[in-house]
C-alpha positions as CSV (number, residue, x, y, z in Angstrom):
1,M,59.7,251.8,-59.6
2,K,58.5,250.4,-63.0
3,K,62.0,249.0,-63.8
4,I,62.2,247.3,-60.4
5,T,58.8,245.6,-61.0
6,Q,59.9,244.4,-64.4
7,I,63.2,243.1,-63.2
8,A,61.4,241.3,-60.3
9,F,58.9,239.8,-62.7
10,I,61.6,238.5,-65.0
11,A,63.5,237.1,-62.0
12,V,60.4,235.2,-60.8
13,V,59.7,233.8,-64.3
14,V,63.3,232.6,-64.7
15,L,63.1,231.0,-61.2
16,L,59.8,229.2,-62.1
17,M,61.3,227.9,-65.3
18,V,64.4,226.6,-63.6
19,S,62.3,224.9,-60.8
20,C,60.0,223.1,-63.3
21,K,61.0,219.4,-63.6
22,N,60.5,217.2,-66.7
23,T,58.9,213.7,-66.4
24,K,62.3,211.9,-66.3
25,Q,63.5,214.1,-63.4
26,K,60.2,213.4,-61.6
27,I,60.6,209.6,-62.2
28,Q,64.1,209.7,-60.7
29,E,62.9,211.7,-57.7
30,H,60.0,209.3,-57.1
31,V,62.3,206.3,-57.3
32,S,64.8,207.8,-55.0
33,T,62.1,208.8,-52.5
34,Y,60.5,205.4,-52.7
35,N,63.8,203.5,-52.1
36,N,64.7,205.8,-49.2
37,S,61.4,205.9,-47.3
38,S,58.9,203.3,-48.5
39,S,57.9,200.4,-46.5
40,I,55.0,198.1,-47.2
41,K,53.4,196.2,-44.4
42,G,52.0,192.7,-44.9
43,S,52.3,189.0,-44.3
44,G,55.7,187.7,-45.5
45,I,56.9,191.0,-47.1
46,T,60.7,191.3,-46.6
47,S,61.6,194.3,-48.8
48,T,60.5,196.6,-51.6
49,T,62.5,198.5,-54.2
50,A,61.8,200.7,-57.2
51,K,63.8,201.0,-60.4
52,A,63.5,203.6,-63.1
53,F,63.4,202.9,-66.8
54,L,63.6,206.5,-68.2
55,N,63.5,205.6,-71.9
56,D,60.3,203.7,-71.4
57,N,58.7,206.1,-68.9
58,K,58.3,203.2,-66.5
59,I,59.0,202.5,-62.9
60,E,59.4,198.9,-61.7
61,I,58.4,198.1,-58.1
62,R,59.5,194.8,-56.7
63,I,57.8,193.6,-53.5
64,E,59.9,190.7,-52.2
65,T,58.5,188.1,-49.7
66,N,59.5,185.0,-47.8
67,L,56.6,183.1,-49.3
68,E,56.8,179.9,-51.2
69,E,55.9,179.7,-54.9
70,N,52.8,177.5,-54.9
71,D,49.3,177.7,-56.4
72,T,47.7,178.6,-53.1
73,N,49.9,181.6,-52.6
74,K,49.6,182.6,-56.3
75,L,45.8,182.6,-56.0
76,T,45.7,184.3,-52.7
77,Y,47.9,187.2,-53.7
78,K,46.5,187.5,-57.2
79,E,43.1,188.2,-55.5
80,S,44.5,190.6,-52.8
81,F,47.0,192.3,-55.0
82,P,44.6,195.0,-56.2
83,D,44.0,196.0,-52.6
84,L,47.7,196.4,-52.1
85,L,48.0,198.5,-55.2
86,R,45.1,200.8,-54.0
87,E,46.9,201.2,-50.7
88,M,50.1,202.1,-52.6
89,I,48.3,204.7,-54.6
90,K,46.7,206.1,-51.5
91,N,50.1,206.4,-49.9
92,D,51.6,208.0,-53.1
93,Q,54.0,205.0,-53.5
94,I,52.4,204.8,-57.0
95,S,52.0,208.4,-58.1
96,K,48.8,209.5,-59.8
97,A,50.6,212.6,-61.0
98,L,53.2,210.5,-62.8
99,I,50.6,208.2,-64.3
100,E,48.8,211.3,-65.6
101,E,52.1,212.2,-67.4
102,G,52.1,208.8,-69.0
103,V,54.4,206.9,-66.6
104,K,53.6,203.2,-66.1
105,F,54.2,201.4,-62.8
106,D,55.1,197.7,-63.3
107,V,54.5,196.1,-59.9
108,Y,55.7,192.6,-59.0
109,F,54.8,190.6,-55.9
110,L,57.6,188.0,-55.6
111,A,58.1,184.7,-53.8
112,Y,61.3,184.1,-51.9
113,N,63.0,182.7,-55.0
114,N,61.9,185.7,-57.1
115,A,59.1,183.8,-58.8
116,I,56.1,186.1,-59.6
117,L,53.1,185.5,-57.4
118,A,51.2,188.5,-58.8
119,Q,52.0,191.3,-61.3
120,R,50.2,194.3,-62.7
121,I,51.1,197.3,-64.8
122,V,49.4,200.4,-63.4
123,D,48.8,203.0,-66.1
124,K,45.9,205.4,-66.7
125,E,43.5,202.6,-67.6
126,E,44.4,200.3,-64.7
127,L,44.3,203.3,-62.3
128,A,40.7,204.0,-63.4
129,V,39.8,200.3,-62.9
130,L,41.4,200.2,-59.4
131,E,39.7,203.4,-58.4
132,N,36.3,202.3,-59.8
133,T,36.6,198.9,-58.0
134,A,37.4,200.7,-54.8
135,D,34.3,203.0,-55.2
136,S,32.0,200.0,-55.9
137,K,33.3,198.2,-52.8
138,E,32.6,201.2,-50.7
139,K,29.1,201.4,-52.1
140,V,28.4,197.8,-51.3
141,T,29.8,198.2,-47.8
142,A,27.6,201.3,-47.3
143,K,24.5,199.3,-48.2
144,L,25.1,196.8,-45.5
């Protein structure tokens, strides 16, 4: 009985070691899942794709739109972009777990001609800023 327990324990440990994924594997899995299932709703958004940069521990997310590149759109989307990022974090399109492992998300909001309307790199520091801003907005709303 003792031998069977030891063999079972060793088998479980080996299975756990095999099933553990490193950061690069998690990045690839996240990108694959994102590209196969993610959709972002919003005015003018036509598509979204993610791309992995394994050597840099970075994921690039491109949100393509049918919007024109002009100052009005740049200002509008620069101001509303943090809300979109918070929504993406909430929906795990930007993974907090990967950010905690040191992965950066480089997110672009693009006009129809691929000009950048808004862009942010979401890392540990930016994640904290986005979460703190969301908390302060909720507190202000609660006071009203």
